[in-house]
C-alpha positions as CSV (number, residue, x, y, z in Angstrom):
1,M,52.4,-22.0,48.2
2,A,55.7,-23.8,49.4
3,D,55.5,-26.1,52.3
4,K,55.9,-24.5,55.7
5,T,58.2,-26.0,58.1
6,A,58.6,-25.6,61.7
7,V,61.5,-23.5,63.0
8,T,62.5,-23.3,66.5
9,L,64.6,-19.9,67.1
10,A,66.2,-19.2,70.0
11,V,66.3,-15.3,70.4
12,N,67.6,-12.7,72.7
13,G,67.5,-15.5,75.2
14,D,63.7,-16.6,74.4
15,R,62.6,-19.8,72.0
16,F,60.1,-19.0,69.3
17,E,58.5,-22.0,67.3
18,V,57.7,-20.4,63.7
19,L,55.9,-22.0,60.8
20,T,57.6,-20.6,57.8
21,E,58.8,-21.4,54.3
22,P,62.2,-23.0,54.0
23,R,63.3,-20.3,51.8
24,R,63.2,-17.4,54.0
25,T,65.8,-15.4,55.4
26,L,66.4,-14.9,58.9
27,L,65.9,-11.5,58.5
28,A,62.5,-11.8,57.1
29,V,61.8,-14.2,60.1
30,L,62.6,-11.7,62.6
31,R,61.4,-8.7,61.3
32,E,57.6,-10.1,59.8
33,D,57.0,-13.0,62.1
34,L,58.5,-11.8,65.3
35,G,58.3,-8.3,65.1
36,L,62.2,-7.2,65.8
37,T,62.8,-4.7,63.4
38,G,66.2,-3.2,64.3
39,A,67.9,-5.5,61.7
40,K,67.6,-3.7,58.8
41,C,66.8,-4.6,55.0
42,G,69.4,-2.6,53.1
43,C,70.8,-4.4,50.2
44,N,69.4,-7.8,50.6
45,Q,72.7,-9.2,49.2
46,G,75.3,-9.3,52.3
47,V,77.1,-6.3,51.3
48,C,76.1,-3.5,53.5
49,G,75.7,-5.2,57.2
50,T,72.6,-3.4,58.3
51,C,71.2,-7.0,58.8
52,T,73.8,-8.1,60.8
53,V,73.0,-9.9,64.0
54,L,75.1,-12.5,66.1
55,V,74.9,-16.2,65.8
56,D,76.4,-17.8,68.5
57,G,78.6,-14.5,68.9
58,K,79.6,-13.9,65.6
59,P,78.1,-11.2,63.4
60,L,76.4,-13.0,60.5
61,R,73.9,-11.4,57.7
62,A,70.5,-12.5,58.4
63,C,69.8,-11.5,55.1
64,L,72.0,-14.4,53.8
65,L,71.0,-16.9,56.3
66,L,68.2,-18.9,55.8
67,A,65.9,-19.1,59.0
68,V,66.0,-23.2,58.9
69,A,69.7,-22.8,59.1
70,A,69.4,-20.8,62.2
71,T,67.6,-23.5,64.4
72,D,68.5,-23.8,67.9
73,R,71.5,-21.2,67.5
74,D,71.9,-18.5,69.7
75,I,70.9,-15.2,68.1
76,V,71.3,-11.7,69.1
77,T,69.6,-8.8,67.7
78,I,69.9,-5.1,68.3
79,E,67.0,-5.4,70.4
80,G,68.4,-7.8,73.2
81,L,71.0,-5.9,74.2
82,A,69.9,-3.4,76.8
83,R,69.2,-4.8,80.1
84,D,66.6,-3.5,82.8
85,G,66.3,-0.1,80.9
86,H,70.1,0.2,80.5
87,L,72.0,0.4,77.1
88,D,74.7,-2.2,76.6
89,P,78.4,-0.3,76.8
90,V,78.3,-0.5,73.2
91,Q,75.4,1.5,72.6
92,Q,76.1,3.9,75.3
93,S,79.8,4.6,74.0
94,F,77.7,5.1,70.5
95,L,75.7,7.5,71.9
96,E,78.2,9.5,74.2
97,H,80.5,9.6,71.3
98,G,77.8,10.6,68.7
99,A,78.4,7.7,66.6
100,L,75.6,7.5,64.6
101,Q,73.5,9.9,62.4
102,C,70.7,8.6,60.7
103,G,70.5,5.0,62.6
104,F,70.3,2.8,59.6
105,C,73.5,1.0,60.1
106,T,73.8,1.3,63.7
107,P,72.4,-2.0,64.8
108,G,74.7,-3.8,62.7
109,M,77.6,-1.7,63.5
110,V,76.6,-2.4,67.4
111,L,76.4,-5.7,67.4
112,A,79.6,-6.1,64.9
113,V,81.7,-4.1,67.7
114,K,79.9,-6.5,70.1
115,A,81.5,-9.5,68.7
116,L,85.2,-7.8,68.4
117,L,84.9,-6.7,71.9
118,A,84.0,-10.2,73.3
119,D,87.0,-11.5,71.3
120,N,89.3,-8.9,71.9
121,P,88.6,-6.1,74.6
122,A,91.2,-4.0,73.8
123,P,91.3,-3.4,69.5
124,G,93.4,-1.2,67.9
125,V,92.5,1.2,65.1
126,D,93.0,-1.4,62.6
127,E,91.5,-4.2,64.5
128,I,88.3,-2.0,64.8
129,R,88.2,-0.7,61.4
130,H,88.8,-4.3,60.1
131,A,85.9,-5.7,62.1
132,L,83.8,-3.3,61.0
133,G,84.6,-3.8,57.2
134,G,81.6,-5.5,56.4
135,N,79.2,-2.6,57.5
136,I,78.3,0.5,55.3
137,C,77.5,3.7,56.7
138,R,77.0,6.7,54.4
139,C,77.0,9.1,57.2
140,T,79.4,9.4,59.8
141,G,82.6,8.8,57.9
142,Y,83.4,6.1,60.7
143,V,85.6,8.3,62.9
144,K,83.3,8.6,65.6
145,I,82.2,4.9,65.5
146,V,86.0,4.1,65.7
147,D,86.4,6.6,68.7
148,A,83.5,5.1,70.4
149,V,85.2,1.9,70.4
150,L,88.9,3.1,71.3
151,A,87.1,4.4,74.7
152,L,85.7,1.5,75.4
153,A,88.8,-0.2,74.9
154,A,90.4,2.2,77.1
155,K,88.0,1.2,80.1
156,A,89.0,-2.5,79.4
157,V,92.7,-1.7,80.0
158,A,92.4,0.6,82.7
């Protein structure tokens, strides 16, 4: 058994002290130790985007980031978006536009869009597609996802 290291993680506005092996990924700690299962383990190689979380406001693959490297960084998972029983506007727009089907990729997609809109509240289609380039969906074909983001962008410029 490997030596364990104390890691302090700031997740969804709360601080957690976790004792973990240094080789464990942030994804493993989020899912197995903290019970935050919104980030999924798809490919475990950083290709599919189902494990996307926001780290210091940027979308990162939790399957590639060691938990020890996430110490004292601001981490947001899909569980951290809804507030006071209300969905985040990105989540609401996905729902309203049918931008989800099986739901496996949805948390990563929503977080990628959240980061995009924080940097650019009114992106065009090409910018949206580029921001979603690291997130694979086998069900939707992306059209409804892009429509959901365009609807949010239209509200931003209105």
